[in-house]
N, C-alpha and C positions, 0 to 999 in steps of 0.2 A: 461681189461676194454674194450668191445664192445659196438659198435655203440647201440643196442637194450639196453644197459644196461644204458646210457646216455637219451636216450628220456622217460626212466621214472622216469627222474629230471624236465620233465615239464619246461625247461630252459625258461626265457622270452625274448622278440625282447628289451631289454634295456643297456645303458653302466651298466660296473660293474669288480669287478674282480672272480677269479674263482682260484681253488685250486683243484691239484689232491693228492690225497692221498693213503697210504698202511694202513688200520688201523687206527691208529690217526698219524703216522706222516704223516709229509706232504712233498711230493714230489717237488711238481711246481707249483709256483705261476703264474697266466699271469691277464691279463687286456684284456675287449673286449668295443666294440660299440653294439654288437650285443651278448650277453652271450650264446643265443641261436646259435647261427651260428659258430660262431667262437670253442665253445666248440666243436661242430661237424666236424670243420675241421680237429679235430685231427686224425678224422677217413677214411681220404681221402684215396686212393691207393696210393698217391705220396706222403705222407709223411715222408718219409726215405730220400727222394731230397728236399723237402722245407726243414726241418726244421733238419736233419736228424739224427746219428742213439741213442744220447745220449736221447733226444723225445720220439722215437719208444721205446726203452727201459724202459723209463718212465709212457709211458702209459699202457704198458703190466702188467705192475709192478701193477700199481695203481688198487683198488678197492672199489673206491668209490672216490664221489666230492663234493664238498661245493663252495657256491656261495655267493657272496652279492651285489646288485644291488648299482646303484651311480648315482648322479642327471647328472651327463656329464664323457666326457671320459679324462677328466681333473683330477677330483675327482678320477676317476679309477686311473690313472698312480702315484697320490700321494701314493691312499693306498695300491695299488700291492710293490712299496717303501718301505712304514711302513710293510709289512705279512711278506717279503723276509728279513727284514734288525730281524724280529719278527722267523722267523720258521727255514732262514738260508737251504731252501730247497736246494739240492743234485743237482738234476736237472737244479736251477738257477747257483748257485755257485759254484760247483764243478770244479776242474780241473782249474777254474779264479781266477787271484789276485785281488788285491785293484786297481792296474794300470790301470784293465778293466771296475772299475765303478767310475762314478762322484758321489758326493753331495751337498747337496746347502748347504753353508754357512751365517748364520748373524752376522755380525759384531760386535763385543764385542767398540763401541764409541758413538761419543754425535750424530752422523750423519751416521746410522749402513747403512751398504749397504750390498747387497744378491750377493753372489757369487757361480760360482759354481769352485767345485776344483775336483782334481783328491786321490781317495782314499792314492795311497801311497804320496801323499803330505800333511796330515793330521795327525796327535797326536791327538787320540780320547782319549786317556788317559787325556792331558794337555788340550784338546777342544782347540786346536788351528793349524794353518797350521805350518809346518816345515821351512818356513820362520819367525814366532815367533808370526804372525797374529793371534790374541784372536780372540772366536768365542762364539756370543750368545747363541748362538743353531745349530745344525749340523743336515743334515734329509738327507735322504736315504740309503742303497745305492739303485742307479736309473741304470738298466741295458742297458739302451738307452740313449745314449749324444745326438742324434738328436733331440728326445724329449724332453728331459728335457731340452734342450734348449728352442723348440718351445713352451714347456707348460710355460718355464717364463716369454714367451715375451706374452703369452694368461692373464698371470698372472698381469705383468705390466701394461695393456693393463685395467685393473678395478682399481687397485692400485699402483700407479705408485713412482718404487723406485730407487734408483743410485745403478750402478753395474761398476761404474769404477773400474779399477788395484790399483789406488793410491787413495786415500782420501780426501772426500770430501771438506777439506781445503787446497789441493794439490795447491799450489799458479801456479805450470807453467801456461803459460799462453797459449798452445795448452791443456793443462785439461782444464782450464775454458773456451776456447771455445769448446771445444767438448761436456760441460755439458751443455752450453746456446742453444746448436744447439738441442740435446735432449730434453731439455726444449720445446722449440720452436715445436718441431714435437709431443711434448707429452708422451716423454718417461720416460723423469724424473720429478719430481715435477718441478710445476713453484715457485721459489720463494723455501724460507727456513724456515718456520714456526716448531716452532722444534716440538711442543705439538702438530699437527697433522700430523705431520711425524711419529711420533713414534703411533699417532692410526692407519696409516700406515701399519706400522713394523708389528704392532698387529696383523691387518690384514692379511699379509702376514703369519704370524707365524701359526696364524690357522687356515690358508689353509694348509700349508705344514704339519702339524700337523695330518690334517686329519680331523678335530673336522668343516667340515663344517657348522653341524646343529646352533654347536655355534658361527658361524660367521652370520650367517645368522640372527639368533636371536641379536647380539648384533647391528650389521647393524640396525636394525628396531629398538633396543632401538634408536639407534642412531638417527633413522630419529622422531623418534615420539618428542622425547626430542628436537630434532631443530623444529618442524612442535610446540611444544605448546609455544616455545619459542619465534616464528615467522621468526627462520632465515632460511625461506623458498630454499635460495641458496643450503644451507646444507643440509636438508632435501631431495631437489632433487638430490643435488648428492650420499647419499648414496643408495635414493629409486634406481637410474640406476645402481651402484655397484650392491645390489640387483637381479637385473632383469640381468643384466649381467652372473652372476655367474650360474644364471638357462639359459641362453641364450648364454654360450659359443659358438664359431665356431671353433670346433673342427678337422677340416676338414684336417688340415695340417698335425697336429697330426696320423688321421686316415691313408693320406694318405707313414704319415714314417712306417706307421705297415703292409699298405696293408688290413687295414677292408674297410667297407661297410659304407654307409656314414650317418651322423646322425640323429639319427627320435629324434624328439622336440616337443614340447607342440608348437602350434603358441601361446599360452596366451588368458586370457580375455580380455575382452571389456566391461570396465566398464567407465556409464556416471554419470557425476554432475554435480547437477543445483544451482543458483545462483538467484538473483533478483536485482537491484541496483534501488534508485526511484533520482529524478529530482523535483524539485519542477517546478510546472508550465510546467512540459511536461511529458509524456508519459513514464512510466514505462518499462525495457527492463530486459527479464532476458537472462539467457546466459546458454550453456549447451559446459561443457568439455568433453575431452574422453583420456583415459588412455588405453592402449593396450599391452598388455604382462607386464607390469609396469611403462610404462613409456608414456611422455606424446606424443597423437597426434594430433599434433596442426593442421594441416589439417584441420580435423572433427570436431573445434570447430563449435559454430552456435552463433547468435543473435538472438533474438526474441525482436520485439517491444510489447509491452503488450498495446493491443488491448480493450479488453471488462472488465474492471476491472477501475473505477472510482476515488477512494481513492485506498490509500497505505495499499493494504491489499496484504498480504504476502502468504495468503494462497492459496486465488481467483486468482493469479499472477503464484504460483506454478500450480495450476491446469490446468489454460490458457496455459502455456508451455507444459507440459507435453502431453497434447492434440493435442496440433498442435504437437507437435514433432512425433504424433505417425501417421501423418497425410501424413507423410513422410516414406516408404513403401521401398523406394531406399537407405535407410540406414539398417547397420546391427542393429538388437536388440542386446543391451547389456546382457550381464551374469549378471548385476546388474547395481542398481542405487545409489548414493548417494545425500543424499538433507541437507539441510541446516537448522537444527533448531531440533526438540525431535519428540516425541510421535505422535502429530499432524499432524506434517508434514508429518511424514511417512505416516500413514493412511487417507489423504489425497493425496497422490502420490497411493499408494495401491488401492484408490476405482479409481482413474483415470483407472487404467489398468484392475480392475477387470470389469468397465463399456463396457471396450473394448474387452474383453477376452481375455486377456493377464497377461502370469504368468511370472512374471518379480520381482526378491528379491529388497528391499528397506531397505539402510542400511541410519540413521540419525547422525550426527553429534551433537551436542549440544557445547555451546564453556561457557568460564563464562564471567566474568563481561570485561575484558581484550580481548574478541574474540579470547581467545586459547583454542583448544579443551581437552572439561572437562569428556565427555561420548560416545561412538559408541553403538549405539542399533542396533542392528542384522546385522553385519557383520558375524559371524560362521552359522547363518541361511544364507546367503547371499553366503555362500562360497568365501566369497573371506577373508586378511588380515585385519584387522586392521591398520595397516598402510598403505595397501592402502586406505583406506576409507580415512585417516587424509589428505594422498597427493590429490586424488582426490577433498574430498572439498576444499584445499590450493589453488588447482592448477582452480576451479571455483571464488571463492573469489578474488583469483588474479585478475584473468582475468575480469570477472564484475567490479572491480573497476577501471580497463585499459579504459573499455568502456563509464563506466561512465563519467570516464575523458574527454575521449573526446568526448564526448556529450554535457558537460558542456564548454568546449571551445571551440565548435563548436557555441553551442547556446551566449559566452559571443563576440565572433566575430560577430556575425549578425546585 
């Protein structure tokens, strides 16, 4: 292949994996932060110095290219390993033995561990190590040991798992002390809730299986279920994991391979509004903010309702939104979420229309137990229903806290 051939593919500047082929045969699989920049680097004049004769020979023989984008560099690392296992490309594996590659093993235990193991130490047919440790699952091969270890470190920041050399129940004082230290710094789970830890291992195995989309859908289901059951802490944890998956800091992975810096989206700003009433005093309205899917508490605001004499939620919402638009120094959101149904949604849209501003409005209706029942307008607002539910729950929580604070102050007066 020549550089002119590559230009015809119009490769994007996003993370992903690429496959050099001769006909249908895969010659080499690689990963990239920028598919365009990485693939073009194979046609630099100093390729033989930087990559060696095996890669130069591969590029010369290749007559076509295929590629797949991935959301992050870390997912490209996992996808690369899966494709190498599937195709056994000669430029990746020829001349190398099992001792060269690392694998990830999830142990078959009541409290599973996630370990890195050399290929020479694995019995693939029996799914166990040479030392007899049985595996629930094995992933790999991974060409780069340093990148794999760094990748697991990043995954563990989202889904804390055990990687101790001995079983978690091992009774050595040193072993127990190490586990407790790693719990304190967030590397291991805090305490052992076996049901919750099984979900963590499920998430890790989905990720290592290259099933990122399925993992995200699973986390969204968990978050919505937790929000409906008013388990807001669990909902926030699921949302945090979703956010982290899409904004993983891959910088250390890139340094290990000499790639360019990560390009990522900054994330959308979503504002949510709710009101609270105190008998004998003015109502209050609150604005909460999600940035990139995570609460941005520094951006939260409280409004004392001034122009509404009675407990009129619609009028209160109109006043809060109108006053919010009087602050041009606050960035406009990609969408707003209101508590209520179509009436509240139309009221908010009318405020923006009067100001000649176009902002999508999403409404979250509740059942008799104040649990989310229907989300109206999320697709049109280009946000997920999970984001809408979390934003609404955070606004409700904040309005209740401001309500309690005002009531406590009134009682002390």
